[in-house]
Each structure stands twice: as structure tokens, then as C-alpha cells.
N, C-alpha and C positions, 0 to 999 in steps of 0.2 A: 504494500500500500504506500502510495506517495502522497505527501502533503505539500500544498502550495506555499512555499516560504516567501513568496512575494505578496501574500495576503495576510495582514495582521490578524484578521478574523479567524485564521486557522487555529489560533490559540484557544478560541471559544467554541470551536466546532463540537457538535454533540458527540461524535465518535471519539474525539480527543478527550473530552471530559469523561466519557464512559470508560475508556482504557487508554491512558496517555503513553503507554509503553512503546507502541510502534512509532509514535511521533518522536519520542525521546531517542529511539534508535536512529531515526533519520537525522535528528539534530547532531548526534554523536558522529555520524558519517559525514554529513555535508556542511554543517554550520555549528562547530563547537562553541562559537560565540555568534548568536543570531540576533541581529538588530531588527526589532519590529519595524517594518517598512515605514519610513517617514516619521518615526517616533524616537524619543530619547529613552527607550527601554531596550535592554540587552539581556538575553538569556544565555547563561554560561553552563554548558553541559559536560565539558571535559573535566575529569577529576583532577588532573594536574593543574589546570588553570584555576579550578575552584580552590584547591589547597593554597595556591599562590595568593588569590584574592583574600582569602580568610586571614592570611598573615599580614596583609597590607592594610591595617585598620585606618591609617591616615588617609589612604586613597579611596578605600571602600568602607565607608562608615556603616555601622549597623542601625543608625537612626532611620526610622521610617518617616520620611518627609511626605511621600505621596504613595498612593496605592492605585492599582488598576481596577477599573470597573467597566461595565458594558455601556457604551454610549447610546444604547437603545436600538442599534442596528447590527449588533453582533460584533462590534469592533472594540477592543480594549483601549481605554484612554485613561489619563491620569486624574486622580482625585487627591487634592492636597489635604493633609490632615494635621501637620505640625511643622515646626521649624527645626532646622539643623541645630543641634546642641540644646534642644528644648529639654527642661528637666523632667518631662513625662517619660523619657526613655530610661528603661531599667532592664536588667538581665539581657535577654536576647536582642534588645534594640538599643542597648547602651554601648558606648565605647569606653576603653580605658581612659582615665583611671576610675571613672564612675562604675563601670561594669565590674572591675576588680573589687571595689569596695562593697557593692551590692552582693556579689557572690560570696565574699568573705563573711558577710552578716548572716547568711542562711546556710552555707555549706555544712557547718557542724550539725545542723538539724536535719540534714538529708544524707548523712554519712551512712555507711553500711550498718553500723550499730543502730542508728536511729531508724533506718528502714526495717531492720529486723524487729525492733520493738513495736513497729506498727503492724506487723504480720498478724498477730492474734485478732486484732480488730478487723482487719481486712478479711480474714477467714470467716469471722462471724457474719460480716456483710455478705460475702459470697454465698455462704450456706443459706442465709435467709432468702436471697434472690433465687438460688438454685432450687429451693423448695417450690417456689412459684412455677419455675420451668418444668419441673418433674410432675407436679400436680396437673398442669395444663396438657402436657404431652405434645400439643400442636399449638404454636404461638409465634409471635414476632419476638425473637430473642433479643433484638435491639432494645425494644421498649421495656422488657422485663429484666434484662441482664446486662448487656454490654454498655448501655448508656448509664444505667443506674449505679452499677458498682463503682465506676470511676467518680461519679458525682458524690456518692456517699463517702468514698475514701477521701476526696478533697475536703469534705466537711470534717472528717475525723482528723485529717492532717492539720487543718487550719484552726480547729477548735470551734467550728460552727455547729449549731444544733443540727441533728440529722434531718429535721423537717425542712432545712434549707436546700436539700438535695434537688428537689423539683425546681427550685429557683436557679440553682447552678446550671441545670440542663437548659432551662429557658433562656437564661442570660447568655450562655455559651452559644446557643443556636442563633440568638438575636444578634449578638455582636459579631459572630462569624461571618455574617453577610458583608462586613467591611472588607474582608480578606478573600472572599471566594472568587472575585474577578468577574462574576456573571451578573452581579447586582446592578440595576439601573440607578440613575441619580436619585430617584425617589426612594429606592430601597436603601441607598447609602445613608440618607437622612434618617430613616427609621432605625437602621443599625447603630448610627451614632447616638440616637436617643436611648437605645438599649444599653449601650456602653455607659452612658451617664447614669442610668437607673442602677446598673451594677455598681458603679462607683459610690453612689449614694447609699446603697444597701450595705456595702462593705464599710463605709464610713460609720454607719450606725452600729454595726457589729464591733468595730474597733472602739467606739466610744463605750460600749457595754463592757468590753474587756478592760479598758483603761480604768473603769470605775471599780473593778475588783481589786482586792488586796493582792500584792505580788505573789503570795503563796497560793492563791486560788486561780491564777491565770493558767490557761492550757493552750496547747497547739501553737501554730505559728503566730496567731493573733496575740497570744501571751508573750511570745518571744519579741514581737514587734512592740508590744506595750512596754516591755522592759527596756528595749532599745530607745524608744521615744523618751521614756523617763530619764535615760542616761544621756540624751542628746546625741546619740550615735546616728540618727536617721531623722528625716523630716516627715511630716504627715503626707505631703505630696508623693514622696518616694514610697511610703508604705501603701498608699492608695493604689499606685501604679503596680507595685509588686503583688499586691493581693489580687488585682485584676488578672495578672499573668497566671498566678497560681490557679485561679478559678477556671479561666478559659483554657489555656494551654494544658493545664494539669489534668483536666477532665477530657478534653477533646482528643488529645493524643492517644490516651489509653482506650477510650471508647472506640476510636478508629481501629487501633491495633487488635483489640479483643474481637471485634466483629469480623475483621478480615481473617483472623486465625480460625474462628468458628466456621466461616464459609469455606475456607480451605479444607478443614477437616470434613465438613459435610459433603464436599465434592470428591473426597479421597478416602473411601472406606479402608483401604490398605494402610494408609497413614494413621487413621484412627486406631486401628487394631494394633499397629506397632507401638504407638504411644501409650495405649492402655496397658500393653504388656511390659513396656519399658518406659515408665514415666520419667526416668532420669534423662531421656533424650529430649524431653520437652524444651529445655532451654536452647538446645541446638536448633530444634525446629523453629523456635521463636525467632532466632537470629536469621535463619534462612528466609522466613516470611517478611521480616523487617527489610531485608535486602531486596526482595522481589517486589514487595508491595507495601512499603512503609507509609506511615500517615502523612507526613509533610512532604510536599513535592518540591518546595524551594523555600528560601528566605530572602528577603529584600536586602540590598545594600544601596547606599547613596554615595554619589561622587561629589564631594564639595568643590573640587577643582578638576580641570582637564587632566586626564590620565590615559593610560593605555593598558591593555591586557592581551597577551598573546599576539602582539603586533596590531591589534585593533584599537583605533583611537576612540576613546569614550569621553564625550564632552562633560563639562561641569553640570551638576544638577540632574544627572541621569539616574534612572532606576536600573539596577543590576540585579537580576534574579539568579541566585546560586542554586542550580537545579540538582538538589540532592538525589532525587529519584532517577534522573537521567544519568548521574554519575555512577549510580549503582548498576546500570545496565552493562552487559558485556561490551568490551571494547570492539570497535568496528571490525578489526582484523582477527577477533577471537574465533576459534572454531565453534561450530554449533555444538551445544551440549546434548549428548545422546545418551549419557548414562543416568541411571536413577540417582536421586539425591542421596548422598552419603551422610547420614546424621551422626555417624560415628566420628567423622573427621572434624577437625577444628573449624568452626564457622569462619568464612571469609569476612574480613573487615568491610564495613559499609558506612554510608553517610546518613542513615535513616534518622539519627539523632543529631545531625550536624557534625561539625568538625572544628578542632582548634579550641580557642579560649571560650567560644560560645557553644561548646558541646552541651546538650540539654541537661540542665541541672537536675531535672526530675526524672531522667532516664531510669535510675535504679528503682524508683517507685513504680513507674509504668511497667517495667519488666517484672517486678515482683507481683503486682496485681494480676497481670495477664498470665504469668506462670501458674499462680495459685488457682485462678479461675479455670484454666484448662485442666489442671490436675484434678480438681474437684468435679468438673463437668464430665471428663472422660471416665473417672472412677465410678460415677453414679449412673452412667448410661451404658447400654450395650450397642446403641446405634444413634447417630445424629445424621439426619438427611434433610436436604432442602425440601420444602413443601412443594409437591408437584403441581399444586393449584395456584401458587402465588410466587412469582419470581422476586428475588432480592432487588431492591432499588437503592440508589446512592443519591446523596445530596450533590447537585452540580457544583463543582469548585475546581479552580486551577491550583488552589493552595493546599487543600487537604483531602485525602481520600477517606470519605466517611459514609457509612451506610445510613440510609433513611429507614429502611426496613430490611429484615432478614427472617422471613418466615421459615420455620423449621419444624420437623417432626422428630421427637426424641423418644426413645424407649428406655425405661428404667433398667438398670443392671439386675 
């Protein structure tokens, strides 16, 4: 299949949104740096060039100054959302030294030991949602399982009440329209309103935590409350970091979990192997991350004229580092003909980014998904796609996420 690289609307074509991998393969072969025609947007798909750009933080800032959206005629155009060096940028959208400081504030609380301490609560959440799945037998597993578990885990991690999990899902879907690339100008306004509502809600929860005595504070909200009291962080920074925790923290895992379940439902042999040998689940998880990871790219911004791979990139351009394309086989690689070897060490991938912006929540996402798959496989003898209802995805150039995944499960 060939895609017209002279047409910027190719990026928003229905077949590309449905499965971008053939498009990514063409980019790797023909245009490792593809400039959207007549626009200041560049897609970088070559892994060597992506690694270079990641290391050049002065030339390729992580600040998101503008986003792509649908102009109403199927063409992606820019939508300005902030200024360069705006203080709203935290974590994945911040540059050093701010990024370094933000990461240092939260890293101890997402360490391997901290993630292990969270496991019992995550297992409790998984088992409660799994009971719903097993009782139904035939259901949309996104609505009952893969969307809910990450949202409830985010609540546990942050110290939010569990009843906030439905709000986490709604806010994440609402604000996600800002990044999906297919939203029209009216939709961008609605998504911005959802982002404001999320910020207001988190501000209120932060106030509640600040009102508690220090010894009664819990979760990341409690950590931020202590840091605010100590003057180590500002309220604006906390608000922005909480927004990232809520949205990226739930959306990444929801996407990964549903993709894993669909992969299993389409491959009974893989199901049976992982039931018999659950110790292979982590390796299977890494293979799925490489083949169909959640995030397709992240934005970079060029504050001044620069170049990459011999291509001139003007100041104020958007540069999309295409993680998913970088995970595809090299153009000159031989076709893979052998079955996947889950015994082998998993190949490295870009699914959680690369370099200093490697996803800080990756250990939590891996832990949640591993436990969910272990419990789901141990409790069932079969997971199949519902023959009467096909899976659907939310259209997005940014993240691969299911809207529905109807399945039929049989108890073990």
C-alpha cells in the first residue's frame, strides 16, 4: 500500500488512523524526516535521528507550543496552546533544568520499592473488576476492565477517593481531544474546557489534602502538600503535574491493557502458552509494546532555525518524534518469518520514549498490565472476540486506544 506524501491529509486518513503501521513503514523507507507539505510540521521516523533529537534539548524543546488539529476538511493544521518556556510545562513537556527538578521531586515515589508497595492495592482493584468480567461472560472489556483499572490505580497513587475514578476517565477522554489530531476547532475548544475542569477539580482535591495534618496526608497529593509547605514547588507546577498524572497515567495503561487483551483474544496459542507459563508475560508485554505501543509520537518545538539529518527545520516548527515508527523494522531488514520467541531477551523499543524524558510512570503501567493479564489468564480458560461486535478505536494520531473491545470469556 502506498500513501501520498504530497498530501498533508494523508496523516488523517481513516486507514492510517485505523492501522498506522504500513504508513510508518513507508515513512521509514522514503521520508525518514517528512515535512507536511506547505507546513512547518516535521515527522521524524528514523530511530537514529530520533535519538539525536532527544539529546539536543536546546534545539528540540519538549515544550508544546502548538498542536495539530483537523481544519474541518481533513487537513492537519496548527493550534497554539502556550508559549515557549511557559511555566505550565512539566515532566514530558519541560526542558532542563525544570524537567530535572520536577523529576527529582517525584522519582522517589515511583521507585521500584514504591511501585511494589502499590501492588496489593492494584491487585484488589483488578480482582474487583475481574469479578464483573467473569460474572458477565460477554461484555465490553474496555468499559468494565481496561479503562477502569488504570483510573482506579491513578486514584490510589494520587490519594484521590476511589469514586473519582469515573471523573478520571471522563477528564482523560475530554482533554485527549486536544492531542488526537482529528478534532475540529470547535472540538478543541470543548477539550480545552475539559482541561480547565480537570485543573479545577485537582485544585480542590489539593486544597483538601493541604488542610490535613502532615501525618494524615496520603499519595502523591500528600507528597505535593508537603513539598508546597516546604516551598520546594509552586501551586502552578503541582496543578500541571497532577494533570499529567491523571491523563497520561491512566490513558497509557488503558491503551496498553486493551491492546494486550485483543492480542490474546486473537491468538489462542499465545493465550495457552501464557496460562501455562505466566513468567513469560513480561516478555510478551514488551513485544506488544514494541509492535503496538500506546503513544505514537511526542511533540518537540524548535525555538530557532536548526537542522536534523541534513534537513533544514525553521524556527517555531513542530517536530513529531515518531516512537511507533521507530519501533518498526528497518527498511532493509529481512521479513520476519519465525514465530515470536518469548524466551529471548525482548528487543529494546521506544514505546515509553527515550532519553531524559523516558516515561516516569512506565514501571506503574507495566506492573498494572502484568498483574491484570496474570489474573485474567489464570481465571479464564478462553478469551475470544465477540463474533457479533467488532472492536472499535478512538480516532487519534497521538495514541492508540480502544473505544470498545467486546469479548466472550469462559471461566477456568
